[in-house]
N, C-alpha and C positions, 0 to 999 in steps of 0.2 A: 244346730247342735255344735257346741264348742268342742275342740279337741285339746288334748294335753299338749302344752307348748314345748315340752321337752326340757332339757337342762337350761338353767338360767345363763344368760350371757355373762361371761367372766370379764372383768376389767383387765386390761393389759398393763403390765408394768412398763416403765420407760425411764430413760435417762435424758434429762433436758439441760442443755447448756444455754444460759441466758447472758446476753450482753446488753449494755445500755443502747448501743446503736441498732441492734437487731435482737429483740426479745425472743425470737424463735429461730435463732441462728442454727442451732443443731438440736434436733429431736431424734432420739433413737427409741422407737416403740418396739418392744419385744414381739417378734413374730409368734413365739410360744413362750408363755410364762415358765420360768424355771420350776422344776419339781420341788426344789428345796432351796432355802436360803440359810446360810450359816452366819450367825452373828456372835461376835466375841466382845464382851463388855467387861472392862476392868477399871478399877478406881484410878483416878488421876493422882499422881504422887505430888508431894510438895515441891515447889520450885527449888532448884539446886542451891540457889543463894539464900534460901530461907532456912535458918537453923530450927530444928524441931526439938521439942521437949516432951516428957511424958504426958503433960496435960494436952498435947496436940494429937493424942492417939485417935480421938474420935472426930477430928476435924475433916471436913470434906473440902478438897482443894479445887473444886469446880466440877463440871459435868464429867462423867466417866469417859474413858477412851473406848470408842466403839468402832469395830471394823466389820465389814460385810463382805461375804464371798458368795458368789452364785455362778452357775453355769448356764449360759444362754445358748439355745440351739437356733441355728439359722439354716433353712433348707429351701431350695428353689424348685422343689419337685412340683408343687401346685402351679407355680407360675410357668414352668416349662411345659406342663401338660396343657395349659390354656393358651400357649403360644405367646406369652408376654415378650415383647421385643427387647426390653431391657435385660430380662433374665436370660433370654436366648443369646444376647451379645456379650454379656458380662457375668453371668451367673449371679452369685451373691456378693460380687466385688463391691457394689455400692453400699450394702449393709455393713460389711466389714470395714470399709473405709470410713463410714459414719462413726463407728465405734472407735477406730484408731485415731481419728481426727480430734477426739476429745483430749488426747494427750499432746497434740501438736500446737505450737503457736501459729497464728495465721501467717501465711506467706507474705502478706502485705506488710506486717510488722517486721518480719525478718528482713525484707528488702529495705524498708525505711531505716532500720538500725544499721544495716550494712552501709547505706549511703552516709549516715551520720559518722560512722567510724572512718570511712574513707575521707570525709571532710575534716577530720582531725578532732572530733569530739573525744574528750578524755575518757569518759566512761558512759556506757549505755546500760540502763537498768534492764533486766530480763523483762520481757513483755508480760503483762498481767493477763491471766487466763479468765475465761468466763466463769460465772457462778454456775456450778454444776449441781443438779438436783437428782436424787433418786426418788422416783415416784412409784410407790408400791401401795396403791390403794389410797383412799381419801384420808386415812388416819396416819399415813406415813409418807410425808414429803419432807426430806431432809437434805441439807447441803452436804456434799461429799467432795473428797479429793480422790481421784482414781489413783491407785497405787500400781496396778499392773493389769495387763490383759494377756492371757495365755490362749492363743488361737490354734486349734487343731483342725486343719482342713482335711476332710474325710472323703470327699469325692470330687471329681473334676469332669468337665465336658471335653469335647474333642480339641478345643483350643486351650486346654489346661486352665480354664477359669474355674475357681472353686464353686461347687453347687451345693455342698453341704459342709457345715462346720460346727464345732462346739467352742464357745468362747468362755473361758473361766475368767471372771471379773472380780477383782479385789479392790475395795475402796475403804477409806477412812471417813467416818462421819465427822463433820466439822460442827462444833458447838459454839455457843456464844463465848466460850473461853478461847476459841481459836480465831475469832473474827472480830473486826472493829464494829462498834455500834452502828456505824453508817452503812454497813454491808447488809443488804436485804436478807442474807442467810442468817444473820444474828436473830432477827425477829422470827424467821421461819423456824429455827431450832427452838426458840423460846416457846412458840405456840405448840410445837411438837411435844415439849416437856409438859406444858400445861395439860394437854390432852392425855398424856400418859398418866399424869397425876390424877386426873378425873377417873380414868379407867381403874387405877389402883384403888381409889376410894370406893368405886362401885364394887370391886371384888371384895374389899373388906366388909362393906355393908351386907353384901350378899352372903358372905361366909358367916357373919354374925347371925343373920336371920335364919340361915339353914341350921346353925348350931342350936338356936333357941327353939326352933320348930322341932328338931330331933329330941331335945331334952323334954319338951312338953308332951311328946307323944307316948 
């Protein structure tokens, strides 16, 4: 006799930083999915150097500007209870470091640029960061630029390692308007928009069918 399997397994959100040299360089899988995600979507304005006229009132100057804010909870309680050696030694330090490192250039690049400057190189370009993706289910995989991390460490062990924290994460979604065509994020965002268009069409068809059904009853 089969038994009820209980609640379905929920996918975990994640932030993935991809580089050509190491496609899985930095992966931050959320220990607990945020209870809410705040999205701000506003139309993109015309470029400053582009004069506008009344006939331009209905023009769309590219994909809208979208920002995402969420609070990620990190807690070492389960790991400490099971005697996990990493959690016992460092608490949630590794998880917080993985999030923070998304905002850092690699130390190897910093050292290489320092050597170039000491050798008399006139100018050194800032290092290029990885392609950073917000993965929030199969229907939402978008390139982002992290704007800020606000970390509230809420509990500590005897060695003052944080064992519980809330991380407020703010990011800007990068569209094909923000990226060159050769960037993988360009195609990813375009695919995201195509999927969104398909869902919008489905909603319109479903609404029309519901209206016709209601009118005929």
